[in-house]
N, C-alpha and C positions, 0 to 999 in steps of 0.2 A: 744388937752386934749379928740380925741375919737378916736385917733390913738393912748392914752395910752390904752384906756378902751378898744381896739382888743387886743392890745399886751395883757396885762391884763386876760380880760376874756381865749384867745388861750389857753395862760398858768392853765390857771384854769380846761380850756376841759381837756389838756393832764394827772393833777397831776389824775383826778376824775377815767379817763382811767387806766392808768402805780396802779393807788390803788387800783381798784377796784377788791375786790373777786375773778371776772370770771376771770378777766384778769392773776390774779398770777394763777390759775388754769389751764386757755388753754392756753399760753407758754410753762410751761416744758411736754406739750404733743405735740405741735407742731416745736416745738426745739430741744425735746429729743428723746420723744418716738419715735416719725412718723420717725426722720431718724434712728434710729434704726431698726426698722420695715423694714424698705426700706434697712437697712446693712443685718442682717438675709434674707430677701427674695432674696437677689443677691447672695448670697452663696450659699442660696437654690437653685438657677436660674446655676453659674459654676458649684456645684454639676448631675446636671440632666446634664448638657453641654449649652452651646449655642443655638445648631443645632437641639437640640433637636426634634422630631415634636410628635403627638399624635401617627404614625408609629412604630416609635424605643424605646418609654414611653409609658406606658399602663395610667400612672396615667394621662397622660396631655391632656385635653380638647383640648386644640390651640398648633399652634408651640411657640417655644420663640421669642417672638419680637427680633427685630434687634437693636441695643444695648443702639441705641439710643433714644428706645422708657423703656426701662429699669428701674424699680424705680418712672415712674408716679401711677402704682396703687395704690401706699403705701401713695400718697396725698390725696385719697379721706379718707381717717380715720379724715386728717384734716379740710378737709369740711366742715363735720358734728357740728364739736368743733365752727368752723368761723362763724357757720349759728346759732349758738346756742348762742356766744359773742357777736356776733349782738342784738339776740332779747333780752338781757340780760340787754345791753350797751345801745338799743334803750327804755327802760322802765323804765331806773335806776332813769333817773330827779324827775321817777310821786309818787316813794319814801321817803315815811316820809320828804314832803314837801321839797324834793330839789330843784324843779320848783324857789319857790320865794325866794328862798337865792340865790339861782346862778341869778335870774331877778334884784335883786339889787347890783350884778357887771356889768349889761348890761340891763336897759332898754328900748331897741329899742331891741324890739321880734322881728324884720327877723335880723335885724344882729346875734344876741343872736344865733338864728337856723341856718341861713347860717355857724357862724365859728361851729357850733358846728356837723354842719354835714360836713364840711368839715377839719375840727378834725381828725371827728373817720374815715372819710373815707379814708384821706392821712395813717394813721396810721394801721389803715386793710393792705393801701395795698401791706408797709413798710412790718409787720407784714407776709404778706399773700411769697410772693418776697423769702426773705431769710428764712423761713422754708422750701420753696418746694423747693431752691437753696440745702438748707442743705438737701434736704431726697436725691436729686438727686445721688451730690456730696457724699452721704453717699454711696450708690448704685453704682456706678463703678468705688467709692475706694475697696468694698465686692467684685467687681471682677476680683481684683488685676492685672496681665498684661493684661486681655481679654478685661478689661474697659477703660475709656476716662482718660484723665489729671481731677480729682476732680478742679481741681482748676480753667482749659483751658474750661475742654469741648469741646463744639464745637460749631456753627454757629446755627447750627439745635435745639442745647437743649436748647441754650439761649433763644432760640424764644420758641420752645415748656413751659419752663419753665415762661414766657412773660404770654402766654397764661391763662399757669394754676391758674400763680398770676391773671391777669383779671378776669378768673375764682369767683377767693376765693371771690378777692376785691368783685364781683360784686354783688355774692348770697348772701355775711354776711351785704353789704348795705342795700338789698334786705329786708333782715331780720330787720336789726337796722328802715328802714323806715316804716314799718307795724306792731313796736311797740312800733314805734314812737305815729302811729296814732291810735292803738286803747288804747295806755298808761298800757300796760302790751307786757310780752312777748307773754304772753301762742298762740294770735292771727295764729302768726310768725313762732311758731314750731307746732302748727295743719296745715299749710299748705305746708311748705316748705317738715321735718324734714320725712313725711310721702314719699316723693319722694326721698328720698337721699334712702329710704331702697328700691329700688325697684321700686315705684309704678310706677314712674313716666318712666324709660325703658316699664315698663311693660304695660302703657296706651298708648304710644308715638311707640308701636309695634304693637298695634291696634286699636289708633284713629289717625287720622293722625291730629289734631290738637293740640291733645297732646306735638308733637315733638315742640311746642313754652312754653310750661311749664318752666319755672324760672333752676326749677333742671334739665332738658332734657337737656336744653340748655348750662348754668354753664356745664355740662360733655361734652356734644360735643367739649370744647373748652381744655379737660386733652385727650395727648398722652398716654395714654397708649398699643396703636397698632398703624399702618400706616393704619388703615382702618377708625379710628376713625375723625382725621384731615381732615374734608371734604372740609366745609365752616364757614370757625372761623368767613369772615366779617358776614357772615349772624347773626352767632352765639350773635358775642358782642351787634350787632347793636338792636338783640330784647331783648335780656339781660339788653342792657343798659334802652331803655324805658321801660319796666318793674320798672326798679331803680325808672325813671325820670316822671314816670304816679306820681307811689305810694310815693315817695316823696317830689311833686308837690301838690297831697290829702294832707299828713302829713303836708307838710308849713300853705297853705289857711287853712286847722282845726288850727293849732296853734296860727295862726297871730286875730284871730275870736275867739277863749273861750273864757271866763273869768278865769284869772290866781288864783282867787279866789277861784275860785269852783274846783281848782286840789285838787286833795286829799293828 
């Protein structure tokens, strides 16, 4: 009986995610627009020359990165979209009394929260991995004969794709957890989005502790240049700690609150 309830609740969560208006908006951005942007960017790099430097081309601020790093600059767009998606999904249950309806299917609040958190996390990771792969494959395809095979890539590129997927996933799940805790997407967006708009980098360059802000840690996992991926294990550890702490707060608050008071 309990197993049947868990399966039904899992399918219900997937249904709500897939048919959410925010999901229908974000998926074309990360699956179509971002790979297209990555392809256009790689074409521009090919026109400039893969060996171009600021000394040979005054329009460049820094040298063109090695082939394995090309395309990762474009995935910062998707990071922005995924943080917004996580925030909206986290606050979705508190709109139009849908939480009460969901708990009719699974009255055990602990089981309900764990299933909801797990399904959302897996969905976000799958979307992140597929989107980043499509973007990098598009970039390599745009490099024509100079690029890697879009289907095979290389071991290093697959590793970079995995790190990028972890960055997107952990930040989106953190956004989800903050929104679930505050019952609104606003708190999550106010905390995370300004960091995406270079505020995190600005603070990290001036304040040592700011390097441990979530977005700064997440951006350290995105291979935009050989100098970027330096301590991926540390970044994953501290970013995971952010997710664990905030989601734990959300979990215990959810268990203690009276669902009848949810608007």
